[in-house]
C-alpha positions as CSV (number, residue, x, y, z in Angstrom):
1,X,-0.1,-23.6,-28.6
2,X,1.7,-22.3,-25.3
3,X,0.0,-21.8,-22.0
4,X,1.0,-18.7,-20.0
5,X,1.3,-18.5,-16.8
6,X,0.0,-14.9,-15.0
7,X,1.0,-13.7,-11.9
8,X,-0.3,-11.5,-9.4
9,X,1.5,-8.3,-10.0
10,X,4.1,-6.2,-7.4
11,X,2.1,-3.1,-6.6
12,X,4.5,-1.6,-4.3
13,X,7.9,-2.1,-2.2
14,X,4.9,-2.3,1.2
15,X,3.2,-4.9,-0.7
16,X,2.8,-8.4,0.0
17,X,-0.5,-9.1,-1.0
18,X,-3.1,-8.4,-2.9
19,X,-7.3,-9.8,-2.6
20,X,-9.3,-10.8,-5.7
21,X,-12.5,-8.2,-6.1
22,X,-13.4,-9.6,-9.5
23,X,-12.4,-11.4,-12.1
24,X,-13.9,-10.4,-15.7
25,X,-13.5,-13.4,-17.4
26,X,-14.1,-17.2,-17.3
27,X,-12.7,-20.3,-18.6
28,X,-13.2,-20.7,-22.0
29,X,-13.2,-17.2,-22.8
30,X,-11.1,-15.2,-24.8
31,X,-9.0,-12.6,-23.9
32,X,-6.9,-9.7,-25.8
33,X,-3.7,-8.8,-25.2
34,X,-3.7,-6.0,-21.7
35,X,-7.6,-6.8,-21.6
36,X,-8.6,-6.5,-17.9
37,X,-8.4,-10.5,-16.7
38,X,-9.6,-8.6,-12.8
39,X,-9.9,-6.4,-10.6
40,X,-7.7,-6.8,-7.2
41,X,-7.1,-4.6,-4.3
42,X,-4.6,-3.9,-1.6
43,X,-4.5,-1.3,1.2
44,X,-3.5,1.9,-1.1
45,X,-5.1,1.2,-4.9
46,X,-7.8,-0.3,-6.7
47,X,-6.5,-1.5,-9.7
48,X,-7.6,-4.0,-13.0
49,X,-4.9,-6.7,-13.8
50,X,-4.2,-7.0,-17.9
51,X,-3.4,-10.0,-19.7
52,X,0.6,-10.6,-20.9
53,X,-1.0,-12.3,-24.2
54,X,-3.6,-13.4,-25.8
55,X,-5.6,-16.0,-26.1
56,X,-7.7,-18.4,-23.9
57,X,-8.5,-18.5,-20.4
58,X,-7.3,-22.3,-19.2
59,X,-7.6,-22.0,-15.2
60,X,-8.4,-19.5,-12.5
61,X,-6.3,-20.1,-9.5
62,X,-7.8,-18.4,-7.4
63,X,-12.0,-17.0,-6.1
64,X,-13.0,-14.0,-5.6
65,X,-12.4,-12.2,-2.1
66,X,-8.8,-14.9,-1.7
67,X,-5.8,-13.3,-0.8
68,X,-2.9,-13.3,-3.0
69,X,0.8,-13.2,-2.4
70,X,2.6,-11.5,-4.6
71,X,4.0,-13.3,-7.3
72,X,1.8,-16.5,-7.2
73,X,0.3,-17.8,-10.6
74,X,-3.1,-17.1,-10.2
75,X,-4.6,-17.6,-14.1
76,X,-3.1,-19.5,-16.8
77,X,-3.9,-18.7,-20.6
78,X,-3.5,-20.9,-23.6
79,X,-1.7,-18.3,-25.9
80,X,-2.7,-17.8,-29.7
81,X,1.6,-17.3,-30.4
82,X,2.1,-20.8,-32.3
83,X,5.6,-22.7,-32.3
84,X,5.8,-22.0,-35.6
85,X,5.9,-18.1,-35.3
86,X,9.5,-18.9,-33.3
87,X,12.5,-18.3,-35.3
88,X,14.4,-21.3,-36.8
89,X,17.8,-20.6,-34.8
90,X,15.4,-20.8,-31.1
91,X,14.7,-24.2,-30.4
92,X,11.1,-24.6,-30.3
93,X,9.4,-25.1,-25.9
94,X,9.0,-28.8,-24.8
95,X,5.8,-29.8,-25.3
96,X,3.8,-29.6,-21.5
97,X,3.7,-33.3,-20.4
98,X,-0.3,-33.3,-18.3
99,X,0.3,-35.8,-15.4
100,X,-2.6,-36.8,-13.1
101,X,-2.5,-37.1,-9.4
102,X,-4.6,-39.0,-7.3
103,X,-6.6,-37.0,-4.6
104,X,-4.3,-38.7,-2.2
105,X,-0.9,-37.7,-3.9
106,X,-2.5,-34.0,-4.2
107,X,-2.6,-33.1,-0.5
108,X,0.9,-33.4,1.4
109,X,1.1,-33.1,5.3
110,X,3.5,-30.0,6.0
111,X,3.9,-30.1,10.3
112,X,6.4,-26.9,10.4
113,X,3.4,-25.0,8.1
114,X,-0.1,-26.3,10.3
115,X,-2.8,-27.4,8.4
116,X,-2.5,-30.2,5.3
117,X,-2.6,-27.3,2.5
118,X,-3.8,-28.7,-1.5
119,X,-1.1,-28.7,-3.3
120,X,-1.2,-29.1,-7.6
121,X,2.1,-29.4,-8.9
122,X,2.2,-27.8,-12.4
123,X,5.0,-29.0,-14.6
124,X,6.5,-25.3,-14.4
125,X,6.9,-25.7,-10.5
126,X,4.5,-23.1,-8.7
127,X,2.5,-24.3,-6.2
128,X,-1.1,-23.2,-6.6
129,X,-2.4,-23.2,-2.9
130,X,-5.9,-23.2,-2.9
131,X,-6.7,-23.9,0.0
132,X,-7.9,-26.7,2.0
133,X,-11.1,-28.7,2.0
134,X,-12.8,-29.2,5.5
135,X,-13.8,-32.7,6.5
136,X,-17.6,-31.0,6.6
137,X,-17.6,-30.0,2.9
138,X,-15.4,-28.0,0.4
139,X,-14.6,-25.1,2.6
140,X,-11.7,-23.1,1.6
141,X,-9.5,-21.1,3.1
142,X,-7.0,-18.2,1.9
143,X,-2.9,-18.9,2.1
144,X,-3.1,-15.5,4.5
145,X,-6.1,-17.0,6.8
146,X,-3.4,-20.4,6.9
147,X,-0.4,-18.8,7.3
148,X,-2.1,-17.2,10.2
149,X,-3.1,-20.3,11.5
150,X,-0.4,-22.2,11.5
151,X,1.6,-18.9,13.4
152,X,-0.6,-19.0,15.8
153,X,-1.0,-22.9,16.0
154,X,-4.6,-23.1,15.7
155,X,-5.6,-26.7,14.3
156,X,-7.2,-27.6,10.5
157,X,-10.4,-29.0,13.3
158,X,-10.0,-25.3,15.5
159,X,-10.0,-23.9,12.1
160,X,-13.1,-25.3,10.7
161,X,-15.1,-24.6,14.0
162,X,-14.7,-20.9,13.3
163,X,-17.3,-18.7,11.7
164,X,-16.8,-16.7,8.5
165,X,-18.4,-13.7,7.2
166,X,-17.3,-13.8,3.8
167,X,-18.2,-14.9,0.6
168,X,-19.8,-18.5,0.8
169,X,-19.4,-18.3,4.7
170,X,-14.9,-18.1,4.3
171,X,-13.2,-17.2,6.9
172,X,-11.9,-13.5,6.3
173,X,-8.5,-12.6,7.7
174,X,-10.8,-10.2,10.1
175,X,-12.4,-13.5,11.6
176,X,-9.3,-15.3,11.9
177,X,-7.6,-12.0,13.6
178,X,-10.9,-11.5,16.0
179,X,-10.7,-15.1,16.7
180,X,-7.0,-15.1,17.6
181,X,-8.0,-12.1,20.0
182,X,-10.8,-13.5,21.8
183,X,-8.6,-17.2,21.8
184,X,-5.7,-15.2,24.1
185,X,-8.3,-14.3,26.2
186,X,-9.3,-17.7,27.1
187,X,-12.1,-17.0,24.6
188,X,-11.3,-19.7,22.3
189,X,-12.3,-23.0,21.7
190,X,-9.6,-25.6,22.5
191,X,-6.5,-26.3,20.2
192,X,-5.0,-30.0,19.1
193,X,-1.7,-30.1,20.5
194,X,1.4,-29.2,18.3
195,X,4.3,-31.3,17.8
196,X,6.4,-28.2,18.3
197,X,6.5,-24.9,20.1
198,X,5.3,-21.2,18.5
199,X,8.9,-20.0,19.0
200,X,9.7,-23.1,17.1
201,X,7.8,-22.2,13.8
202,X,8.8,-19.9,11.4
203,X,6.4,-16.3,11.1
204,X,4.4,-16.3,8.8
205,X,1.7,-13.3,9.6
206,X,3.3,-10.5,11.3
207,X,0.0,-9.3,13.2
208,X,1.1,-11.8,15.9
209,X,2.9,-9.0,17.6
210,X,-0.6,-7.1,17.7
211,X,-2.0,-6.5,21.2
212,X,-6.0,-7.8,21.5
213,X,-7.9,-4.7,21.1
214,X,-10.0,-4.3,23.8
215,X,-13.6,-5.9,23.9
216,X,-16.5,-3.7,25.5
217,X,-20.5,-3.8,25.9
218,X,-22.4,-1.9,23.4
219,X,-25.4,0.0,24.9
220,X,-27.7,3.0,24.9
221,X,-28.5,5.1,21.4
222,X,-25.9,3.7,18.8
223,X,-25.7,2.9,15.6
224,X,-23.2,0.3,14.9
225,X,-21.3,0.5,10.7
226,X,-19.2,-2.2,9.3
227,X,-16.0,-0.8,8.0
228,X,-15.3,-0.6,4.3
229,X,-12.6,-2.5,2.9
230,X,-10.8,0.2,1.6
231,X,-11.5,1.7,5.8
232,X,-10.3,-2.0,6.9
233,X,-7.2,-1.7,5.3
234,X,-6.4,2.2,5.9
235,X,-6.7,0.8,9.4
236,X,-4.9,-2.0,9.3
237,X,-2.0,0.3,7.3
238,X,-2.1,3.1,10.2
239,X,-1.6,0.6,13.2
240,X,1.4,-1.8,11.4
241,X,3.5,1.7,10.6
242,X,3.2,3.1,14.3
243,X,3.6,-0.8,15.4
244,X,7.0,-0.4,13.1
245,X,8.3,3.1,13.7
246,X,8.5,4.3,16.9
247,X,7.2,8.1,15.9
248,X,8.6,12.0,16.8
249,X,6.8,15.0,15.4
250,X,8.8,18.4,15.4
251,X,6.9,21.4,14.7
252,X,8.3,24.7,12.5
253,X,6.1,27.6,11.4
254,X,6.8,29.3,8.1
255,X,6.5,33.3,6.1
256,X,5.3,32.2,3.0
257,X,3.6,35.6,2.3
258,X,6.2,36.0,-1.1
259,X,5.7,32.3,-2.1
260,X,1.1,32.8,-1.8
261,X,1.5,36.8,-3.5
262,X,3.8,35.3,-6.9
263,X,1.2,32.3,-7.3
264,X,-1.9,34.7,-6.8
265,X,-0.3,37.0,-9.4
266,X,1.1,34.3,-11.9
267,X,-2.0,31.9,-11.6
268,X,-3.6,33.0,-14.3
269,X,-1.2,33.7,-17.1
270,X,0.6,30.5,-15.9
271,X,-2.6,27.8,-17.1
272,X,-3.0,30.0,-19.7
273,X,0.3,29.7,-21.0
274,X,1.1,25.9,-19.6
275,X,-2.2,24.6,-19.8
276,X,-2.2,23.8,-16.7
277,X,-3.1,25.0,-12.8
278,X,-0.9,26.1,-10.7
279,X,-1.3,25.2,-7.4
280,X,0.8,25.8,-4.3
281,X,1.7,21.7,-4.1
282,X,4.3,21.6,-6.5
283,X,6.1,24.9,-4.7
284,X,5.8,23.1,-1.6
285,X,7.4,20.3,-3.8
286,X,9.6,22.2,-5.5
287,X,11.3,23.1,-1.5
288,X,11.5,19.7,-0.1
289,X,13.6,18.5,-3.2
290,X,16.5,21.1,-2.2
291,X,16.0,19.9,1.0
292,X,16.3,16.2,0.8
293,X,19.6,16.7,-1.0
294,X,20.9,18.9,1.8
295,X,19.8,15.9,4.1
296,X,19.6,12.9,2.5
297,X,19.3,10.7,5.4
298,X,15.7,11.9,5.1
299,X,15.3,9.9,1.6
300,X,15.6,6.7,3.2
301,X,14.2,3.0,5.1
302,X,15.1,0.9,7.8
303,X,15.2,-2.6,6.8
304,X,15.8,-5.0,10.0
305,X,19.8,-3.6,11.2
306,X,20.3,-2.1,7.4
307,X,19.9,1.5,5.8
308,X,18.8,2.0,2.7
309,X,19.6,5.3,1.1
310,X,17.5,5.5,-1.6
311,X,19.2,7.4,-4.9
312,X,16.1,8.2,-6.3
313,X,13.8,10.8,-4.7
314,X,10.1,10.1,-5.7
315,X,7.7,12.6,-3.5
316,X,4.2,11.2,-2.2
317,X,1.4,13.6,-2.4
318,X,-1.4,12.3,-0.2
319,X,-5.1,12.9,-2.2
320,X,-8.2,13.0,-1.0
321,X,-10.9,10.6,-2.9
322,X,-14.6,11.4,-3.3
323,X,-15.2,8.6,-0.3
324,X,-13.2,10.4,2.0
325,X,-10.3,7.9,1.9
326,X,-6.7,8.7,1.3
327,X,-4.5,7.7,-1.5
328,X,-1.1,8.5,-2.1
329,X,0.3,8.8,-5.4
330,X,3.7,9.3,-6.0
331,X,6.4,12.2,-8.7
332,X,8.5,9.8,-9.5
333,X,12.6,10.9,-10.0
334,X,10.3,14.0,-8.9
335,X,14.0,16.5,-8.7
336,X,14.3,15.8,-12.8
337,X,11.2,18.3,-13.2
338,X,11.2,22.0,-13.5
339,X,8.2,23.9,-11.9
340,X,6.0,22.8,-14.7
341,X,6.5,20.0,-15.1
342,X,5.6,19.4,-11.1
343,X,2.9,21.1,-11.6
344,X,1.2,19.2,-14.5
345,X,2.7,15.9,-12.4
346,X,0.5,17.3,-9.4
347,X,-2.3,17.8,-10.9
348,X,-2.6,14.4,-13.6
349,X,-1.9,12.5,-11.0
350,X,-4.4,14.3,-8.5
351,X,-7.1,14.0,-11.4
352,X,-6.5,10.0,-12.2
353,X,-6.9,9.6,-8.4
354,X,-10.2,11.1,-8.1
355,X,-11.1,9.6,-10.9
356,X,-10.0,5.6,-9.9
357,X,-7.6,5.8,-12.9
358,X,-4.4,5.1,-10.7
359,X,-2.3,2.4,-12.1
360,X,-0.3,0.3,-10.0
361,X,3.0,1.9,-10.7
362,X,0.9,5.4,-9.8
363,X,1.6,4.7,-6.2
364,X,5.1,2.4,-6.2
365,X,8.4,3.4,-4.6
366,X,7.5,6.6,-3.0
367,X,10.4,7.9,-0.7
368,X,9.3,10.4,1.2
369,X,5.7,11.9,1.5
370,X,3.7,15.4,2.1
371,X,0.2,15.9,2.9
372,X,-1.9,19.1,3.3
373,X,-3.6,18.8,6.3
374,X,-4.9,22.5,5.6
375,X,-7.1,22.1,3.1
376,X,-9.6,20.5,4.8
377,X,-9.0,23.7,7.6
378,X,-6.7,22.5,10.2
379,X,-3.5,24.6,11.4
380,X,-1.3,21.9,11.9
381,X,-0.8,17.7,11.8
382,X,1.1,14.8,13.4
383,X,1.8,12.5,10.4
384,X,1.6,8.8,10.1
385,X,4.9,7.6,8.7
386,X,4.0,5.9,5.2
387,X,5.7,2.9,5.4
388,X,8.4,2.0,4.6
389,X,9.5,5.8,4.4
390,X,11.0,7.0,7.3
391,X,9.1,10.4,7.0
392,X,6.3,12.7,5.9
393,X,5.9,16.2,6.3
394,X,2.5,18.0,6.7
395,X,1.4,21.9,6.2
396,X,-1.2,23.4,7.4
397,X,-3.5,25.7,6.7
398,X,-2.3,29.0,5.6
399,X,-3.1,32.5,7.8
400,X,-3.0,35.9,7.7
401,X,-1.7,36.9,11.2
402,X,0.1,40.2,12.6
403,X,3.8,38.8,13.2
404,X,6.6,40.9,14.0
405,X,9.1,41.3,11.0
406,X,12.9,42.2,12.2
407,X,14.4,45.5,9.8
408,X,17.2,47.2,9.6
409,X,15.4,50.2,10.7
410,X,13.9,48.6,13.6
411,X,11.3,46.0,14.2
412,X,7.5,46.4,12.6
413,X,4.2,44.5,13.1
414,X,2.9,43.5,9.2
415,X,0.3,41.3,8.5
416,X,1.6,38.3,6.9
417,X,0.5,34.7,5.1
418,X,2.0,32.5,8.1
419,X,1.8,28.4,8.2
420,X,2.7,25.8,10.4
421,X,4.9,22.4,9.4
422,X,4.9,19.5,11.6
423,X,7.2,16.8,10.6
424,X,6.9,13.0,11.6
425,X,9.8,11.1,11.6
426,X,11.5,7.4,12.3
427,X,13.2,7.9,15.3
428,X,15.6,5.1,15.0
429,X,17.2,6.5,12.3
430,X,16.2,10.3,12.5
431,X,17.3,11.9,15.8
432,X,15.7,15.1,16.7
433,X,18.7,17.3,15.2
434,X,18.4,15.6,11.7
435,X,14.5,15.6,11.9
436,X,14.3,19.4,12.9
437,X,17.3,20.3,10.8
438,X,15.4,19.3,7.9
439,X,11.9,21.1,8.7
440,X,13.8,24.1,9.4
441,X,15.5,23.9,6.0
442,X,12.3,23.2,4.5
443,X,10.3,26.6,6.5
444,X,13.7,28.9,5.1
445,X,13.0,27.7,1.2
446,X,9.2,28.7,1.2
447,X,10.6,31.6,3.2
448,X,12.7,32.5,0.6
449,X,10.8,32.1,-2.3
450,X,11.7,34.6,-5.2
451,X,9.5,33.1,-7.9
């Protein structure tokens, strides 16, 4: 039987790690191909990871609540595919050589990366960073915690003294970042001298540049609530976006009377004929797609000093979950769908999001995001860019208002359906003229809607 390595899957362009929530199998259990092996979480979605083969679970390389980098080997499965099934003209793979290593051989000190890391060397060449044992007992640290400790010059002795709030007292990302903040204010433990300066060490965590959060005394009649995991991840994602992109927001207004009247007239027949509801969202997406083709730089990303122009138009649509959180499923190649296809995609993704049935690929590779703040009653908003995109459009509540209507016979006042639009964009590459020009173009598309 062959040993198959299961890797932490890539969950999106900007996602580099995931947290293991629960193992659904244990070593020795039988598992079918595509059966769920574990549940993981990122800052965007909770998901199940299926086995890529049928067989026996031989080894689980990380514990629950560990933060694991994308591409790392997380489990090994003894596959039920025998060498006898391999065609005769293809040589069978060489047998795996099992090596036994002593404890001294398995621990390697890496001065440039901070604390000593326990390293197992399987024959497939992957490195399995299980964690680090504290001298006081078997205390393990996730790779993310070790990287932050290394980047901040925190010695192993100092790391061992940090109180952990995770499972079985483990030090979590929140714990070490909180300690780093106190340490910079002079309230941390004394660090051991390092042989190199922090400027010479490679950066393994982007949190170093984050300013320390203000510490204040809690008093009076208050209730203190811990953020749940999803809220902590969303908060971190929002802060990182503001630190990454200099946000500018432009505003516009659109008379969407023609669009609203057409939809009210057609929605019942549309649903009866197509088997899916007709909401305003696919009509908004239609307008956005047309304008992206006129302003292609809106559909891009920034990587260092390079601009990555996206040829695919993948529209993310912010969707509210029953918990109150937001998630952004993506309509891939949205420009390939007609109005019926967009309506079906919108309804299916929204339904799956609310039922927690989204797949990892459903939230990946978005190039532009639409968020409807109007469903919550807001007239307008200043949305935060969904990294690594460079723009996000918000549509507000549609309200009937008296407005001046210009006609060949002169001006008149009429009751119209009006809507505000706002777009936040990355000022590193999107100037005001381009951002405002795109937004105005979207407003004009909605105003000139013909059905």
